[in-house]
C-alpha positions as CSV (number, residue, x, y, z in Angstrom):
1,M,111.7,70.0,60.3
2,E,114.0,72.8,59.2
3,W,112.9,74.9,62.3
4,I,114.8,72.5,64.5
5,F,118.1,73.9,63.2
6,D,116.9,77.6,63.1
7,I,118.8,79.3,66.0
8,Q,116.5,82.3,65.8
9,I,113.4,80.3,66.6
10,W,115.1,78.8,69.7
11,I,116.3,82.3,70.8
12,S,112.8,83.6,70.3
13,L,111.3,80.7,72.3
14,L,113.8,81.2,75.2
15,T,113.2,85.0,75.3
16,L,109.5,84.8,75.2
17,T,109.4,82.0,77.8
18,V,111.4,84.0,80.2
19,L,109.2,87.1,79.5
20,E,106.0,85.1,80.1
21,I,107.3,83.8,83.4
22,V,108.2,87.3,84.5
23,L,104.8,88.7,83.4
24,G,103.2,85.8,85.2
25,I,104.6,86.7,88.6
26,D,101.7,89.0,89.5
27,N,99.3,86.3,88.4
28,I,101.0,83.7,90.7
29,I,100.9,86.1,93.6
30,F,97.2,86.8,93.1
31,I,96.4,83.1,92.8
32,S,98.5,82.3,95.9
33,I,96.7,84.8,98.1
34,L,93.3,83.8,97.0
35,A,94.0,80.1,97.3
36,G,95.4,80.7,100.8
37,K,92.0,81.6,102.0
38,L,90.7,78.1,101.1
39,P,90.9,75.0,103.3
40,Q,94.3,73.4,103.0
41,A,93.0,70.4,101.1
42,K,91.6,72.7,98.3
43,Q,94.5,75.1,97.9
44,A,96.5,73.0,95.4
45,R,93.4,72.4,93.3
46,A,92.6,76.1,93.2
47,R,96.1,76.9,92.0
48,T,96.1,74.2,89.4
49,L,92.7,75.2,88.0
50,G,93.6,78.9,88.0
51,L,96.8,78.4,86.1
52,A,95.1,75.9,83.7
53,F,92.5,78.5,82.9
54,A,95.2,81.1,82.3
55,L,96.9,78.7,79.9
56,I,93.6,78.0,78.0
57,T,92.8,81.7,77.8
58,R,96.3,82.6,76.4
59,V,96.2,79.8,73.8
60,L,92.6,80.8,72.7
61,L,93.6,84.4,72.4
62,L,96.6,83.4,70.3
63,C,94.4,81.4,68.0
64,T,92.1,84.4,67.4
65,L,94.7,86.9,66.3
66,Y,92.3,88.7,63.9
67,W,89.9,89.3,66.7
68,L,92.7,90.3,69.0
69,A,93.9,92.9,66.5
70,G,90.4,94.3,66.3
71,L,90.4,94.6,70.1
72,T,93.1,97.3,69.9
73,R,91.1,99.5,67.5
74,P,89.4,102.6,69.2
75,L,85.8,102.1,70.0
76,F,85.0,105.6,71.3
77,S,86.7,108.8,72.4
78,I,86.4,111.2,75.3
79,G,88.2,114.4,74.4
80,E,91.7,113.5,73.3
81,L,91.5,110.0,74.9
82,H,90.6,107.1,72.6
83,F,89.4,103.8,74.2
84,S,89.6,100.4,72.6
85,G,88.2,97.1,73.9
86,R,91.7,96.2,75.3
87,D,91.7,99.6,77.2
88,L,88.3,98.8,78.8
89,V,89.4,95.3,79.8
90,L,92.6,96.8,81.4
91,I,90.7,99.5,83.2
92,L,88.1,97.2,84.6
93,G,90.7,94.6,85.5
94,G,92.9,97.2,87.2
95,L,89.9,98.5,89.2
96,F,89.0,95.0,90.3
97,L,92.6,94.3,91.3
98,L,92.7,97.6,93.3
99,T,89.4,96.8,95.0
100,K,90.4,93.2,95.9
101,S,93.9,94.1,97.1
102,T,92.5,97.0,99.2
103,H,89.9,94.7,100.7
104,E,92.6,92.0,101.5
105,I,95.0,94.6,103.1
106,H,92.1,96.0,105.2
107,G,91.1,92.6,106.4
108,N,94.7,91.7,107.4
109,L,95.3,95.1,109.2
110,E,91.9,95.4,110.8
111,D,91.2,92.1,112.4
112,D,94.1,89.7,111.8
113,E,94.2,88.9,115.5
114,D,90.4,88.9,116.0
115,E,89.0,85.5,117.1
116,E,85.7,86.4,115.4
117,H,87.5,86.9,112.1
118,M,89.3,83.6,112.5
119,A,86.0,81.8,113.0
120,R,84.5,83.2,109.8
121,P,83.9,80.6,107.1
122,R,86.5,80.4,104.3
123,E,85.7,81.3,100.8
124,S,84.3,78.6,98.6
125,L,86.4,77.0,95.8
126,T,83.9,78.2,93.2
127,A,84.1,81.8,94.3
128,T,87.9,81.7,94.4
129,I,88.1,80.2,90.9
130,V,85.7,82.8,89.5
131,Q,87.9,85.6,90.9
132,I,91.0,84.0,89.5
133,M,89.3,83.6,86.1
134,L,88.4,87.3,85.9
135,L,92.0,88.5,86.5
136,D,93.4,85.7,84.3
137,I,91.6,87.3,81.4
138,V,93.3,90.6,82.1
139,F,96.7,89.2,82.6
140,S,96.3,86.9,79.6
141,L,95.4,89.8,77.3
142,D,98.4,91.8,78.4
143,S,100.7,88.8,78.1
144,V,99.5,87.7,74.6
145,I,99.7,91.2,73.1
146,T,103.3,91.4,74.4
147,A,104.1,88.0,72.9
148,I,102.6,89.0,69.5
149,G,104.9,92.1,69.5
150,I,108.0,90.0,70.0
151,V,107.4,86.8,68.0
152,Q,105.4,86.2,64.8
153,Q,105.3,82.4,64.8
154,L,102.2,81.1,66.4
155,G,103.8,77.8,67.3
156,V,106.6,79.5,69.1
157,M,104.2,81.7,71.1
158,I,102.1,78.7,72.1
159,A,105.2,76.6,73.1
160,A,106.6,79.5,75.2
161,I,103.3,80.0,77.0
162,V,102.9,76.2,77.7
163,I,106.5,76.0,79.1
164,A,106.0,79.2,81.2
165,M,102.8,77.9,82.6
166,G,104.5,74.6,83.5
167,V,107.2,76.4,85.4
168,M,104.6,78.6,87.1
169,L,102.6,75.6,88.1
170,W,105.7,73.9,89.5
171,A,106.6,77.0,91.5
172,S,103.1,78.1,92.6
173,G,103.0,75.7,95.6
174,G,106.2,76.9,97.1
175,I,105.4,80.6,96.4
176,S,101.9,80.2,98.0
177,N,103.3,78.5,101.1
178,F,106.0,81.1,101.5
179,V,103.6,84.0,101.1
180,N,101.1,82.6,103.5
181,R,103.8,81.6,106.1
182,H,105.2,85.2,106.4
183,P,102.6,88.0,107.0
184,T,105.0,90.7,106.0
185,I,105.6,89.0,102.7
186,K,101.9,88.7,102.1
187,M,101.4,92.4,102.8
188,L,104.2,93.2,100.4
189,A,102.6,90.9,97.8
190,L,99.3,92.7,98.2
191,S,101.1,96.1,97.8
192,F,102.6,94.7,94.6
193,L,99.1,93.9,93.3
194,L,97.9,97.4,94.2
195,L,100.8,98.7,92.1
196,I,99.9,96.4,89.2
197,G,96.3,97.6,89.4
198,V,97.4,101.2,89.1
199,V,99.6,100.3,86.1
200,L,96.7,98.5,84.4
201,V,94.3,101.5,84.9
202,A,97.0,103.9,83.7
203,D,97.7,101.7,80.6
204,G,93.9,101.7,79.9
205,F,94.0,105.5,79.8
206,G,96.9,105.6,77.4
207,Q,99.6,106.3,80.0
208,H,102.0,103.4,79.5
209,I,104.4,102.7,82.4
210,P,107.3,100.5,81.4
211,R,106.9,97.2,83.3
212,G,110.7,97.1,83.8
213,Y,110.5,99.8,86.4
214,I,107.7,98.1,88.2
215,Y,109.4,94.7,88.4
216,F,112.7,96.3,89.5
217,A,110.9,98.0,92.3
218,M,109.2,94.7,93.2
219,A,112.5,92.8,93.2
220,F,114.2,95.5,95.2
221,S,111.5,95.5,97.9
222,F,111.5,91.7,98.0
223,V,115.3,91.6,98.5
224,V,115.0,94.1,101.4
225,E,112.2,92.2,103.0
226,M,114.2,88.9,102.7
227,L,117.1,90.7,104.5
228,N,114.6,91.8,107.2
229,L,113.4,88.2,107.6
230,K,117.0,87.0,108.0
231,M,117.8,89.7,110.5
232,R,114.7,88.8,112.6
233,A,115.6,85.1,112.5
234,N,119.1,85.9,113.7
235,R,117.7,87.9,116.6
236,K,115.5,85.1,117.7
237,K,118.5,82.7,117.7
238,S,120.5,85.2,119.7
239,R,117.7,85.5,122.3
240,K,117.4,81.7,122.6
241,A,121.1,81.4,123.1
């Protein structure tokens, strides 16, 4: 029970929880966009199952630290480039994210107003969950490796991930509704996912791009778009008046 009075443990828990929430933003965006293609009655279930799988994946990875350490060892080399199991997962995950985001952007730009497109059947819950699971593995791997580099206590890491997932689950509904209600925000979110896909592929090839730059660009773009939404709302009010 001495850990209760250890201030360092509580600081580590707070730091890692905040970091896990920040690293989970791209995960929430991806889940929100995919769940938005389901019937309204199934969207909440898809978000819950997606985040639940992400939580299970992260905890299982934390409980297999020895295997996870081996995943960072080089498997083969091409010239001066060395590839580990983690690198391959990041590259494949990044390519999947690039493909999926490009497909979604193309669909929104090409026939968003097309009646035939509107009549198409929505994706099934199973197909949506499978897609979420594939990307959850990539996001979980990146998140857990970051956690291990910051905190050494397994209990603290698991507690931080559980708390972060609880916050993400609570916020996912509001984020999903907001993204799907505003087409420009949805397009911006898809652009973020494209950017994350590029970062994952680059990281897999050994070209690490600090996530701080990426999240700052995302935050700045989001603030600008919120100002645009506010300006358009004010113009509509002025016209009605």
